[in-house]
Z-matrix of the N, CA and C atoms (Angstrom, degrees):
N
C 1 1.453
C 2 1.529 1 113.35
N 3 1.311 2 117.03 1 -11.51
C 4 1.456 3 119.69 2 -177.96
C 5 1.536 4 109.56 3 -63.52
N 6 1.337 5 116.95 4 130.83
C 7 1.472 6 120.42 5 -177.11
C 8 1.525 7 113.77 6 -56.53
N 9 1.319 8 117.87 7 -34.03
C 10 1.464 9 120.65 8 -179.41
C 11 1.528 10 112.27 9 -71.83
N 12 1.315 11 117.17 10 -16.20
C 13 1.463 12 121.30 11 -177.32
C 14 1.527 13 112.58 12 -93.90
N 15 1.332 14 118.35 13 -2.44
C 16 1.460 15 121.56 14 -178.74
C 17 1.526 16 110.42 15 -80.19
N 18 1.307 17 115.04 16 138.41
C 19 1.466 18 118.50 17 177.90
C 20 1.536 19 109.31 18 -78.38
N 21 1.322 20 115.53 19 159.56
C 22 1.468 21 121.66 20 -175.54
C 23 1.522 22 112.93 21 -70.03
N 24 1.323 23 118.60 22 -22.57
C 25 1.461 24 120.87 23 -175.57
C 26 1.534 25 113.83 24 -93.47
N 27 1.334 26 118.01 25 14.78
C 28 1.465 27 122.22 26 178.45
C 29 1.525 28 108.53 27 -81.15
N 30 1.337 29 118.12 28 134.99
C 31 1.472 30 120.61 29 179.20
C 32 1.540 31 111.50 30 -58.59
N 33 1.331 32 115.95 31 150.17
C 34 1.464 33 122.07 32 -175.89
C 35 1.526 34 112.60 33 -56.79
N 36 1.331 35 117.42 34 -41.41
C 37 1.466 36 120.82 35 -179.86
C 38 1.514 37 112.22 36 -61.88
N 39 1.312 38 115.84 37 -38.12
C 40 1.465 39 120.85 38 178.97
C 41 1.519 40 110.72 39 -67.75
N 42 1.329 41 116.63 40 -39.96
C 43 1.465 42 121.21 41 178.45
C 44 1.525 43 109.72 42 -61.90
N 45 1.337 44 117.12 43 -44.08
C 46 1.469 45 120.87 44 179.37
C 47 1.520 46 111.09 45 -61.95
N 48 1.345 47 116.99 46 -41.50
C 49 1.466 48 120.74 47 178.23
C 50 1.525 49 110.44 48 -63.05
N 51 1.326 50 116.02 49 -41.65
C 52 1.465 51 120.06 50 179.63
C 53 1.527 52 111.13 51 -65.15
N 54 1.320 53 116.93 52 -39.11
C 55 1.468 54 120.54 53 178.52
C 56 1.529 55 110.27 54 -64.88
N 57 1.342 56 117.06 55 -43.48
C 58 1.469 57 120.43 56 177.84
C 59 1.523 58 110.60 57 -60.61
N 60 1.319 59 116.19 58 -43.95
C 61 1.463 60 121.10 59 179.79
C 62 1.517 61 110.27 60 -63.94
N 63 1.338 62 116.91 61 -41.75
C 64 1.452 63 121.14 62 178.50
C 65 1.534 64 110.86 63 -60.63
N 66 1.329 65 116.86 64 -42.21
C 67 1.468 66 121.12 65 179.04
C 68 1.527 67 110.40 66 -64.29
N 69 1.343 68 117.61 67 -41.87
C 70 1.469 69 120.77 68 177.12
C 71 1.530 70 111.07 69 -60.33
N 72 1.321 71 115.93 70 -45.49
C 73 1.469 72 120.56 71 -179.56
C 74 1.526 73 110.29 72 -64.01
N 75 1.333 74 116.86 73 -41.69
C 76 1.462 75 121.42 74 179.06
C 77 1.527 76 111.12 75 -62.84
N 78 1.325 77 117.24 76 -42.90
C 79 1.466 78 120.74 77 178.65
C 80 1.530 79 111.06 78 -64.82
N 81 1.328 80 116.05 79 -41.73
C 82 1.471 81 119.84 80 178.16
C 83 1.526 82 110.23 81 -62.72
N 84 1.324 83 116.62 82 -42.24
C 85 1.461 84 120.05 83 179.52
C 86 1.528 85 111.23 84 -62.61
N 87 1.333 86 116.93 85 -39.56
C 88 1.466 87 119.90 86 179.43
C 89 1.527 88 110.98 87 -63.57
N 90 1.325 89 117.58 88 -35.46
C 91 1.465 90 121.27 89 179.20
C 92 1.523 91 110.76 90 -77.37
N 93 1.313 92 116.90 91 -50.86
C 94 1.461 93 120.94 92 -173.76
C 95 1.525 94 113.33 93 -79.52
N 96 1.319 95 117.00 94 -17.37
C 97 1.457 96 120.75 95 179.10
C 98 1.516 97 113.36 96 -83.37
N 99 1.315 98 117.96 97 -8.89
C 100 1.457 99 123.28 98 179.81
C 101 1.524 100 107.94 99 -111.27
N 102 1.310 101 117.13 100 126.17
C 103 1.474 102 121.57 101 -174.31
C 104 1.532 103 112.58 102 -58.67
N 105 1.323 104 117.71 103 -42.40
C 106 1.470 105 120.87 104 -178.82
C 107 1.527 106 112.08 105 -67.24
N 108 1.329 107 117.00 106 -48.30
C 109 1.463 108 119.24 107 -179.13
C 110 1.528 109 110.96 108 -69.42
N 111 1.340 110 117.43 109 -28.77
C 112 1.465 111 120.45 110 176.20
C 113 1.533 112 109.99 111 -66.71
N 114 1.336 113 117.28 112 -40.89
C 115 1.472 114 120.64 113 177.16
C 116 1.526 115 110.43 114 -60.57
N 117 1.330 116 116.16 115 -45.02
C 118 1.466 117 120.36 116 178.56
C 119 1.525 118 110.61 117 -61.24
N 120 1.328 119 116.37 118 -43.91
C 121 1.466 120 121.62 119 179.04
C 122 1.530 121 110.32 120 -61.40
N 123 1.330 122 116.92 121 -46.63
C 124 1.462 123 120.81 122 -179.92
C 125 1.528 124 111.54 123 -61.99
N 126 1.332 125 117.18 124 -41.35
C 127 1.464 126 120.71 125 178.00
C 128 1.525 127 111.42 126 -63.19
N 129 1.324 128 115.71 127 -42.80
C 130 1.463 129 120.29 128 178.84
C 131 1.524 130 110.64 129 -62.22
N 132 1.324 131 116.90 130 -44.25
C 133 1.476 132 120.99 131 178.04
C 134 1.528 133 110.66 132 -61.56
N 135 1.332 134 116.22 133 -41.53
C 136 1.465 135 120.38 134 179.92
C 137 1.530 136 110.32 135 -63.73
N 138 1.329 137 116.86 136 -44.04
C 139 1.462 138 120.68 137 177.76
C 140 1.528 139 110.87 138 -62.04
N 141 1.318 140 117.17 139 -42.82
C 142 1.465 141 121.11 140 178.26
C 143 1.522 142 111.10 141 -61.71
N 144 1.335 143 116.35 142 -42.07
C 145 1.467 144 120.32 143 178.56
C 146 1.522 145 110.99 144 -61.97
N 147 1.344 146 116.70 145 -42.48
C 148 1.469 147 120.01 146 179.62
C 149 1.525 148 111.22 147 -64.18
N 150 1.313 149 117.04 148 -38.97
C 151 1.460 150 120.21 149 179.46
C 152 1.531 151 111.97 150 -65.12
N 153 1.312 152 116.56 151 -30.06
C 154 1.453 153 121.03 152 -176.14
C 155 1.530 154 113.72 153 -91.88
N 156 1.324 155 117.38 154 0.93
C 157 1.459 156 120.08 155 -178.22
C 158 1.521 157 113.22 156 -72.97
N 159 1.282 158 117.66 157 -25.15
C 160 1.452 159 119.30 158 -177.52
C 161 1.509 160 110.33 159 161.53
N 162 1.307 161 116.13 160 -161.35
C 163 1.466 162 118.97 161 -177.27
C 164 1.523 163 111.41 162 -63.82
N 165 1.319 164 114.46 163 147.64
C 166 1.456 165 120.06 164 178.78
C 167 1.519 166 110.06 165 -72.69
N 168 1.303 167 116.19 166 -36.88
C 169 1.458 168 119.38 167 178.37
C 170 1.525 169 109.28 168 -94.82
N 171 1.288 170 115.41 169 158.18
C 172 1.459 171 119.89 170 179.40
C 173 1.521 172 108.01 171 -151.74
N 174 1.298 173 116.11 172 152.32
C 175 1.453 174 119.77 173 173.29
C 176 1.518 175 107.74 174 -84.06
N 177 1.301 176 114.82 175 127.47
C 178 1.460 177 120.91 176 178.84
C 179 1.517 178 106.86 177 -119.00
N 180 1.317 179 115.59 178 126.81
C 181 1.454 180 120.67 179 -178.39
C 182 1.521 181 109.97 180 -100.95
N 183 1.305 182 115.68 181 140.84
C 184 1.452 183 121.63 182 -178.15
C 185 1.532 184 110.77 183 -55.72
N 186 1.319 185 116.37 184 -34.76
C 187 1.465 186 120.42 185 -179.55
C 188 1.533 187 112.21 186 -63.15
N 189 1.334 188 116.88 187 -24.76
C 190 1.465 189 121.22 188 179.73
C 191 1.530 190 112.15 189 -82.78
N 192 1.327 191 115.76 190 -12.97
C 193 1.460 192 120.57 191 -174.38
C 194 1.522 193 111.16 192 -90.24
N 195 1.323 194 115.16 193 156.61
C 196 1.464 195 121.60 194 178.00
C 197 1.520 196 109.43 195 -97.30
N 198 1.309 197 116.08 196 142.28
C 199 1.469 198 121.51 197 177.87
C 200 1.520 199 108.30 198 -87.85
N 201 1.331 200 116.29 199 130.56
C 202 1.454 201 122.48 200 177.41
C 203 1.528 202 107.60 201 -110.09
N 204 1.299 203 115.92 202 107.36
C 205 1.472 204 121.54 203 -176.19
C 206 1.531 205 111.59 204 -66.13
N 207 1.338 206 117.63 205 -32.88
C 208 1.473 207 120.78 206 -176.62
C 209 1.517 208 112.58 207 -60.50
N 210 1.327 209 117.58 208 -46.58
C 211 1.470 210 119.38 209 -177.76
C 212 1.529 211 112.42 210 -112.79
N 213 1.318 212 116.78 211 11.71
C 214 1.470 213 122.74 212 177.48
C 215 1.529 214 111.72 213 50.49
N 216 1.333 215 113.87 214 58.50
C 217 1.461 216 118.95 215 179.15
C 218 1.530 217 109.89 216 -143.75
N 219 1.318 218 113.92 217 160.50
C 220 1.452 219 121.92 218 173.39
C 221 1.523 220 106.77 219 -100.65
N 222 1.325 221 117.50 220 144.45
C 223 1.469 222 119.48 221 178.73
C 224 1.523 223 110.37 222 -145.70
N 225 1.335 224 113.60 223 156.47
C 226 1.458 225 121.66 224 177.50
C 227 1.521 226 107.41 225 -149.28
N 228 1.328 227 116.33 226 128.54
C 229 1.468 228 120.33 227 178.79
C 230 1.521 229 109.73 228 -72.92
N 231 1.317 230 115.34 229 140.98
C 232 1.462 231 122.65 230 179.40
C 233 1.522 232 109.03 231 -98.64
N 234 1.329 233 117.12 232 154.05
C 235 1.469 234 121.14 233 179.86
C 236 1.530 235 112.22 234 -65.17
N 237 1.338 236 116.81 235 -18.92
C 238 1.462 237 119.89 236 -179.77
C 239 1.523 238 112.04 237 -81.63
N 240 1.327 239 116.64 238 -5.19
C 241 1.456 240 120.17 239 -177.61
C 242 1.512 241 112.07 240 100.95
N 243 1.329 242 117.13 241 -9.19
C 244 1.462 243 121.48 242 177.86
C 245 1.519 244 110.92 243 -84.96
N 246 1.313 245 115.26 244 -163.22
C 247 1.451 246 118.92 245 -177.01
C 248 1.519 247 109.99 246 -151.51
N 249 1.325 248 115.98 247 133.93
C 250 1.456 249 121.18 248 169.38
C 251 1.518 250 106.56 249 -82.62
N 252 1.323 251 116.26 250 138.18
C 253 1.460 252 119.79 251 179.99
C 254 1.521 253 109.48 252 -144.15
N 255 1.333 254 115.67 253 133.55
C 256 1.464 255 121.57 254 178.17
C 257 1.515 256 107.25 255 -134.03
N 258 1.341 257 116.64 256 123.27
C 259 1.462 258 119.29 257 178.55
C 260 1.519 259 109.81 258 -74.06
N 261 1.302 260 115.93 259 161.44
C 262 1.467 261 120.63 260 178.45
C 263 1.521 262 109.53 261 -59.65
N 264 1.339 263 116.80 262 -41.96
C 265 1.472 264 120.96 263 179.77
C 266 1.523 265 111.37 264 -61.60
N 267 1.338 266 117.15 265 -43.59
C 268 1.465 267 120.75 266 178.34
C 269 1.524 268 110.66 267 -61.91
N 270 1.315 269 116.51 268 -41.83
C 271 1.462 270 120.67 269 -179.97
C 272 1.527 271 110.97 270 -64.76
N 273 1.321 272 117.96 271 -36.49
C 274 1.471 273 121.59 272 178.58
C 275 1.520 274 111.62 273 -69.97
N 276 1.333 275 117.27 274 -39.02
C 277 1.459 276 122.33 275 -178.64
C 278 1.539 277 110.72 276 -59.75
N 279 1.298 278 116.64 277 -42.34
C 280 1.466 279 119.56 278 -178.65
C 281 1.520 280 111.02 279 -96.05
N 282 1.307 281 116.34 280 16.83
C 283 1.473 282 125.78 281 177.45
C 284 1.533 283 113.11 282 52.60
N 285 1.311 284 115.18 283 41.23
C 286 1.465 285 119.39 284 170.73
C 287 1.525 286 109.35 285 -76.32
N 288 1.357 287 114.17 286 -31.19
C 289 1.454 288 120.18 287 175.74
C 290 1.524 289 108.40 288 -134.69
N 291 1.315 290 116.65 289 161.37
C 292 1.486 291 118.29 290 178.89
C 293 1.501 292 110.31 291 -114.59
């Protein structure tokens, strides 16, 4: 795809496509060839993948959650790396528990 590697008898449209492809490859190399920008790119891709996995909201049932005796709360790890957490008081207020 490098412009200097194209022969003189290639049609103009093909040359333009090769130049566009070369620019895309060059931009990708600039991002992926640098450790910091590669980390940012990987994080962005990971976030995009999580967004596309399914609905953002989900029904979480108390029975699926773990009881934490130390802080008197129920918790459940989320696929995004976060955590659902409900205190005992919150659960009592909405009559999840008695």
